[in-house]
C-alpha positions as CSV (number, residue, x, y, z in Angstrom):
1,M,0.0,0.0,0.0
2,P,1.7,3.3,-1.0
3,L,1.7,6.2,1.3
4,S,-0.1,8.2,-1.3
5,E,-3.3,6.3,-0.3
6,I,-3.2,8.0,3.1
7,T,-5.7,11.0,3.1
8,N,-4.0,14.1,1.8
9,Y,-0.4,12.7,1.9
10,I,2.4,15.1,1.0
11,A,6.1,14.4,1.0
12,Y,7.6,17.7,2.0
13,S,11.1,16.4,1.7
14,E,13.0,13.2,2.0
15,R,12.9,13.7,5.8
16,I,9.3,15.0,6.4
17,G,6.0,13.5,5.3
18,S,2.5,14.5,6.3
19,A,-1.1,13.4,5.9
20,G,-4.5,13.0,7.5
21,Q,-5.1,10.2,10.1
22,P,-3.5,7.0,9.0
23,T,-5.0,3.6,9.7
24,A,-3.2,0.8,11.6
25,E,-2.1,-0.7,8.3
26,Q,-0.9,2.6,7.0
27,F,1.3,3.2,10.2
28,A,3.0,-0.1,9.3
29,E,3.6,1.2,5.8
30,I,5.0,4.5,7.3
31,R,7.5,2.4,9.2
32,T,8.3,0.3,6.1
33,E,9.0,3.5,4.2
34,G,11.7,4.4,6.7
35,Y,10.0,7.0,8.9
36,E,11.4,6.9,12.5
37,A,9.0,9.2,14.4
38,V,5.3,10.1,14.3
39,L,4.0,13.4,15.5
40,S,0.2,13.8,15.9
41,L,-1.5,17.2,16.2
42,L,-4.8,15.6,17.1
43,P,-6.4,15.7,20.6
44,D,-6.3,12.3,22.3
45,R,-9.9,11.4,22.2
46,P,-12.4,9.7,19.9
47,P,-13.1,9.7,17.0
48,Y,-9.3,9.7,16.6
49,F,-7.2,6.6,16.7
50,A,-7.3,5.7,20.4
51,D,-4.4,3.2,20.3
52,E,-2.1,5.2,18.2
53,E,0.7,5.8,20.6
54,Q,0.9,2.0,21.5
55,L,0.7,1.0,17.9
56,V,3.4,3.4,16.8
57,A,5.6,2.3,19.7
58,A,5.1,-1.4,18.8
59,L,6.3,-0.6,15.3
60,G,9.5,0.8,16.8
61,L,8.7,4.4,16.0
62,E,9.1,7.3,18.4
63,F,5.8,9.2,19.1
64,A,4.7,12.6,20.3
65,R,1.3,14.3,20.4
66,I,0.6,18.0,20.5
67,P,-3.2,18.3,20.9
68,V,-4.3,21.2,18.7
69,E,-8.0,21.9,18.9
70,W,-9.3,22.8,15.5
71,D,-11.0,26.0,16.5
72,S,-8.3,27.4,18.8
73,P,-4.7,26.8,17.7
74,Q,-2.2,28.3,20.1
75,L,1.3,29.8,19.7
76,A,2.5,27.6,22.6
77,Q,1.5,24.5,20.6
78,L,3.4,25.8,17.6
79,E,6.4,26.5,19.8
80,T,6.3,22.9,21.1
81,F,6.0,21.7,17.5
82,F,9.1,23.6,16.6
83,E,10.9,22.1,19.6
84,V,9.9,18.5,18.7
85,M,10.8,19.0,15.0
86,N,14.2,20.4,15.9
87,R,14.8,17.6,18.4
88,W,14.1,15.1,15.6
89,R,16.2,17.0,13.1
90,G,18.1,14.5,10.9
91,R,15.4,11.8,11.4
92,R,12.5,10.9,9.1
93,V,9.3,12.3,10.6
94,F,5.7,11.7,9.7
95,V,3.3,14.4,10.9
96,H,-0.4,14.0,10.8
97,C,-3.8,15.4,12.0
98,A,-7.3,14.5,10.8
99,M,-7.1,15.9,7.3
100,N,-3.6,17.4,7.1
101,M,-4.9,20.9,7.5
102,R,-3.5,21.7,10.9
103,V,-0.2,20.0,10.0
104,S,0.1,21.9,6.6
105,A,-0.2,25.2,8.5
106,F,2.3,24.2,11.2
107,L,4.7,22.8,8.5
108,Y,4.4,26.0,6.5
109,L,5.4,28.0,9.5
110,Y,8.2,25.5,10.4
111,H,9.7,25.6,6.9
112,T,9.6,29.4,6.6
113,L,10.6,30.3,10.2
114,H,13.1,27.4,11.0
115,E,14.2,25.8,7.7
116,G,14.8,29.0,5.6
117,A,12.3,27.8,2.9
118,G,11.1,30.4,0.5
119,E,7.7,31.8,1.1
120,A,6.3,30.8,-2.3
121,Q,7.6,27.2,-2.0
122,A,6.3,26.7,1.5
123,H,2.9,28.3,0.7
124,A,2.5,26.2,-2.4
125,L,2.9,23.0,-0.3
126,M,0.3,24.2,2.2
127,N,-2.0,25.1,-0.7
128,Q,-1.9,21.5,-1.9
129,I,-4.2,20.9,1.1
130,W,-6.0,24.2,1.6
131,E,-5.8,28.0,2.0
132,P,-6.2,28.7,5.7
133,E,-9.2,30.9,6.5
134,G,-10.9,32.2,9.6
135,V,-9.1,31.4,12.8
136,W,-6.4,29.5,10.9
137,E,-5.6,32.5,8.6
138,E,-5.3,34.7,11.7
139,F,-3.2,32.1,13.5
140,V,-0.7,31.8,10.6
141,R,-0.4,35.6,10.3
142,H,0.0,36.1,14.0
143,A,2.5,33.3,14.3
144,K,4.7,34.7,11.5
145,T,4.7,38.1,13.2
146,H,5.3,36.7,16.7
147,F,8.2,34.3,15.8
148,Q,9.9,36.7,13.3
149,T,10.2,39.4,15.9
150,A,10.9,37.0,18.9
């Protein structure tokens, strides 16, 4: 089963992939493809994959969760995201949420603020999934201002 079958899968680079919520079988494929760590931005409650941390650990992958509520993303969560991604620098990391919308916004900010990616390239990757609007548009704008001046 190719990773492209996972909802909204994107390979950002050789090191970072992202998607919506994988199934148990898809987590096994993520491991087979050489990913070493999984980062979830979903809250730890149904309807999301309740056994995810245990499944990922059983596959020999490192796991972290930053519970980002859809209607209220926080700068502190983004800062934790940056810390985890920087701690896992040099490792293959698979990042997911429900539909890859939260993740695409967080990765856009990570790539432009921490990886030195060009605005157009990072924005184009995010736009493969969506164009943030409402609370997410405001969050992205506020985060760019906050972390560029910090």
